[in-house]
C-alpha positions as CSV (number, residue, x, y, z in Angstrom):
1,M,-4.5,-5.2,-19.0
2,P,-5.8,-3.6,-15.8
3,T,-4.8,-0.1,-15.1
4,P,-2.7,0.6,-12.1
5,V,-5.3,2.0,-10.0
6,E,-7.4,-1.1,-10.8
7,S,-4.7,-3.2,-9.8
8,V,-4.4,-1.8,-6.6
9,R,-8.1,-1.7,-6.0
10,T,-8.2,-5.5,-6.4
11,L,-5.1,-5.9,-4.1
12,C,-6.7,-3.5,-1.5
13,T,-10.2,-4.9,-1.5
14,A,-9.1,-8.5,-1.1
15,L,-8.1,-7.6,2.4
16,P,-10.8,-7.9,5.6
17,E,-13.1,-4.9,6.1
18,V,-11.4,-2.6,3.4
19,T,-13.4,0.2,1.8
20,E,-12.4,2.7,-0.8
21,R,-13.6,6.4,-1.0
22,L,-12.1,9.5,-2.5
23,S,-9.9,11.4,-0.3
24,H,-8.1,14.5,-1.5
25,G,-9.4,13.7,-4.9
26,E,-7.7,10.4,-5.1
27,P,-8.8,6.7,-4.8
28,T,-7.7,6.0,-1.0
29,W,-8.4,2.7,0.9
30,F,-9.5,2.4,4.8
31,I,-9.9,-0.2,7.3
32,R,-13.3,-0.4,8.8
33,G,-13.9,3.0,6.9
34,K,-11.6,4.9,9.1
35,K,-7.9,4.1,9.1
36,T,-6.4,5.0,5.9
37,F,-3.4,2.4,4.9
38,V,-3.2,2.9,0.9
39,M,-3.4,6.1,-1.3
40,Y,-3.3,6.2,-4.8
41,A,-1.2,9.2,-5.8
42,D,-1.9,11.1,-9.2
43,H,-2.7,14.1,-7.1
44,H,-0.7,16.5,-8.7
45,H,-1.0,15.4,-12.0
46,D,2.6,16.1,-12.7
47,T,3.1,13.0,-14.7
48,R,4.0,10.9,-12.2
49,V,1.7,8.1,-11.0
50,A,2.4,6.4,-7.5
51,L,1.3,4.7,-4.5
52,W,1.5,5.7,-0.9
53,C,1.1,3.3,1.7
54,A,1.9,3.0,5.4
55,A,5.1,0.6,6.1
56,P,6.6,-1.1,9.1
57,P,9.3,0.9,11.0
58,G,12.5,1.1,8.7
59,V,11.3,0.0,5.5
60,Q,10.8,3.4,3.6
61,E,14.4,4.2,4.6
62,E,15.5,0.7,3.4
63,L,13.8,0.5,0.1
64,V,14.2,4.2,-0.8
65,T,18.1,3.7,-0.5
66,E,17.9,0.4,-2.3
67,A,16.0,1.7,-5.1
68,P,15.3,5.1,-5.4
69,D,13.9,4.9,-9.1
70,H,11.1,2.7,-7.6
71,Y,10.5,4.0,-4.1
72,F,10.6,7.7,-2.5
73,R,9.6,9.3,0.9
74,P,6.1,10.7,0.0
75,P,5.0,14.2,0.9
76,Y,2.9,15.1,3.8
77,V,3.0,11.1,5.1
78,G,6.3,10.5,4.7
79,H,7.7,11.5,8.0
80,R,5.3,9.0,9.3
81,G,7.2,6.3,7.9
82,W,4.9,6.0,4.7
83,L,6.5,4.5,1.6
84,G,5.8,6.2,-2.0
85,I,5.9,3.6,-4.8
86,Y,6.4,4.9,-8.8
87,L,3.7,3.0,-10.7
88,D,4.9,4.8,-14.0
89,V,7.9,2.6,-14.0
90,P,8.2,-1.0,-14.5
91,V,6.5,-2.7,-11.3
92,D,6.4,-6.0,-9.8
93,W,3.3,-6.6,-8.9
94,S,3.7,-9.4,-6.5
95,E,6.1,-7.0,-4.7
96,I,3.3,-4.4,-4.8
97,A,0.7,-7.0,-3.1
98,E,3.4,-7.8,-0.4
99,I,3.8,-4.2,0.3
100,I,0.1,-3.5,0.4
101,E,-0.1,-6.3,2.7
102,D,2.3,-4.8,5.0
103,A,0.7,-1.6,5.0
104,Y,-2.8,-3.2,6.1
105,R,-0.7,-5.1,8.7
106,T,0.8,-1.9,10.0
107,V,-2.3,-0.1,10.3
108,A,-5.3,-2.9,11.1
109,P,-6.3,-4.2,14.4
110,K,-5.1,-7.4,15.6
111,T,-8.6,-8.9,15.4
112,L,-8.3,-8.1,11.5
113,I,-4.8,-9.5,11.2
114,A,-5.7,-12.7,12.9
115,E,-8.8,-12.9,10.6
116,L,-6.4,-12.5,7.6
117,D,-4.0,-15.1,8.7
118,A,-6.8,-17.5,9.4
119,N,-8.1,-17.0,6.0
120,R,-4.7,-18.2,4.5
121,S,-2.7,-21.3,4.8
122,G,0.7,-21.0,6.2
123,S,2.2,-21.3,2.7
124,D,0.4,-18.5,1.4
125,R,0.8,-15.9,4.0
126,I,3.0,-13.2,2.7
127,T,5.5,-12.1,5.2
128,R,8.4,-9.4,4.4
129,R,11.0,-8.2,6.6
């Protein structure tokens, strides 16, 4: 069974023009090597493992209110609407895949979103909120 970081890596790198490198000592995924859309967060090694990701407007507040045991407002980027997801609790990886794709769509230029959509049939495309 893959580790959480391996699962996140697989989901992120399946998206067009995504690269990974360390940022602040943690695996971080970038679009075209510049724009961050997902960060792995074992940053403080405080026994909590999480994922921080860009989110469409309103999603952070909705999910944190709905399920505070699974979602949180991350430090440093939470004020910009980013969503924190605990990975040290049982997680639904299909839900994580949707959230990662939403993060990508929130940050990616329109040309890459069009490429993502073109690479998928209508039934494969993930849409949230």
